[in-house]
N, C-alpha and C positions, 0 to 999 in steps of 0.2 A: 907900174900901174898902182893906183891907190887901192887900199883894202878897206872894206866896210864890214862891220859885224852886225849880224841880224840873228834873231831867234826864230827857229822853226819848230814845228811839232812834227814828230815822226811816229807813225803808227807802227808798232812792233810787238811781237810776242814776248820779247825779253830785252834787257839792257844791252846784251851782246849784239842782238839783231839790230837794234837802234844805232849802235855805234858803227856797225858795218855799213848801214845805210847812210849814215852821216859822212863817213869817210868816202863812200862812193860818190855822194852828191858833191862833196868838196872837190874831188878829182875832176868830175864833170865840169863844175863851175870854173876850175882853173884852166881847163884845156879846150872847151868848146865855146863858140860864140853865143851870145844871148839869143840870136835868131835861131840857131840850131838847137839850143836848149828848149826854146819855145816849141819847135817842131817835135822834139822828143816828148815833151810834156803832152802835147796834143795827141800824138800817136799812142801814148801810154794808156789813154782812155779806151782804146780799141779792145773789144771783147776778145779774149784769147791771146793777147799780146805776149804774155809770159811763155806760153807754149811755143809761139812762133820764134821768140828769141832763143829758147833752148834748142829748137830745131835747126836754126841757122847760125848759132853762135860760133861755129868753126869758121864761118866766112867773114866774121867781123874782125 
């Protein structure tokens, strides 16, 4: 599959946190379809989503 380079802005408290987010985003982009990434992006706007992920992360 062709690869394309794009620049993104990542909100983070430190450079280390930004690098961790970048690495996670790259992994998601490599392994999940565009449709499912869109679904995750839409669901990520839900209030309290981080708490829900922490609660159910053992099931993922």
